[in-house]
C-alpha angles and dihedrals in degrees: 000000000000117000111263095239091053092051090047090050092051094047092048094049092045093049093048091050094047091046090055092046095048092045091051091048092052093051099039095044095056109103119225117254115240115200116219116239110236093234088236128112102215136181145077094233095054139321112293133180111241135195128224124239124173116221131196137353114320090028119254113198119223130177114230140186117229114249117206092193097041132088104182133061115253118203129178116247125222092251088070090074102035093101095044120112088232119029093192094052091046091048092051093045090054094051097258134310129264113209109196093194089063094057123084092200099054114123111190121217104175146267118308139168123263136258082037098233134090094224103059104169097191123061099252124117144165145150125252139188105231124209147135124268146167111263129197116184116209105237127203117251135032093253093066114099119223112267114200115188121201131215097016119165111252126183112207110199147157103204116132094213086079100038096172121044122253137235109210113223100185117106091212114125115248112243104196108181101355142349087271091059095067127156130180123252124232094262091044091052093048090053096043091052091047094243088133133032099233144008095266146103142188122218143174123171097225126231124252091198092065107091137217133311087035118092097243101159124106120278123213123174127174119206093018142359145261108253090190089070099057142054099249092191094070129045146141120217123197120193125207137021140280119197136323096260099038100037097166118051122177132182120242108204097177145344118211139178112186106309093339118108107210101183124058095206144345118298137177118237135183124236111233123167093183090081127050103211134080113236115206138162115290090245090058090050089055090053089052089050091055095044097048105022093247122171122203115230105210093191095060096023091232141114095244114194118210124219095262095049090044092056092046094052093046090052093048093043095193116199121226120205124200115200107206131195139177090261089237127122088211092060102035094138093064109098140165124191118205116184122204127200115227088252089073088066096039098099132163121222121204132192132305090028112112090351093294120162095196139025115278140174114244141176110236098230126121131186111237119225092213142358093272090065095058100122140168104209135187092297088067093050091060088080099025130074117204132197118198113198107183094176089065096034092239144111130198133206126208133174107264120238131198112220127186114298112276094025117130137151110192117199125190119224111219120213116255095254091059100046096100092049106035140054126212111255129214124230099347138316129351114226121242130010116334124226088259092058093045090048091050092052091049091050092049090049092050090050090051093050092048091050091050091050091046090050092053091049090047093053093047092048092042090052092050091049090051090052095049095035090222134111118204112246116252095022114120124216089209116100111228107217111222115240117238113252117252102185096149093217120178124223115223096243090057093050090051092047102044101042088190114126127215116247112278098193139037117253120224115237105198103061122107108256101182099077133054119209112208111276094343094120119215127189118231100271116191118081121230122241118243092220104115091213095053106014118134145106093291137009109279116258127210115268120236122300116266118269 
């Protein structure tokens, strides 16, 4: 018979090892979820790739634009088109209508103010009827099973400032009236229910100006990313958070077009896919005016481009390069250049956008009234691919690429606690035992053999001590159970797949993160929680009080 404490030690060590292996298998074997682009190019402020989500019972399909800063789903209500000359055309132009009175699963909460936060830094507003609804995202590929999520927060609205509905990407919980009235976001729910391996996503907006056979539509992947849509040889990773409403801040060191310098000095801007324009200092806007012959229309608050100027710029096709940084003085050598063709800024505006009465070409640039308004909108994400990894409190930017249509290479992102035991998988599950499982079994077997040998030695020594009646001084009779190693080693294939670097510097925690002071760069400072229901760059705050 083995001594009881040895058996207990073996069982404990074996259980801990198997628990780690099985946990790693569960996380690493979950395939990322790729959302299917709708195939439409929607919008009145440009042509944007949308994604389909079905709402309610029976399901009503709507086309939505991903929102980096949002948590809830925004869907246009029927009243938005009641005054239109053609309800059907209006409904189609707005990405589809969600009628709450035609759904048996709609639970109404009340009327609130969009964009659901009290610190809206851009001049867009609206009212929305908030409620809870059944949501079914349309995933890409026939092998994906339908995933219907219950009790998701949906904002039903009519405001024209947000002409197309929004799909919130943030995992932050949605606190409606108080911190005690908290509800999970779509990404938070997917992670909590183990539909994805980590609290992460990859996104690029797509580019209508890239032509067939290139895959020019938007790309959205939860729980990982599509490495076929980005230049994996170049990236910029920023660790930490900023504030609740501008969760992803990036430094802009310079903007150039040919020999023209378009930015007087470094600034920090927020990524925000809910808006289409790029908001820069007024001085930068003046440089753009000189370089491209732009004229500001004060009536419509747009850089409207006339036919002659439009033809000239298309013929010249000037390239514009953004030099990005971490926004940190401690990491000022880290840079990423993303170059845009002029076509990325050649947008078409249609009524009723900006009060227009007819279709017009425009350049998607806006002068910011203060530093908080510096924003890189959806225009920027046409040529940039971003990965948000909330489990590591980081996001990464890559130049976007446009492969042949139908090309994808989905990569799972594993959570930090599983890195030493799991490898990112491509396009679903790998059959059979993974290296992590095999390694765990080997380790458990080695532990068992060592314990058997130790037991034999113990019995021999114990017998000798009984014969001599003496115990050597300084020798304990208590078995010290070895701790399982947790070296967090990376295997090469995972490093190549993830392309997300570990933090290389400590982030201060006491600095004020809500204000930017000229060119005094600050890294995003607050860390994100790993809780999938409340993870994010800051603790979630209550949205505005009901109207």
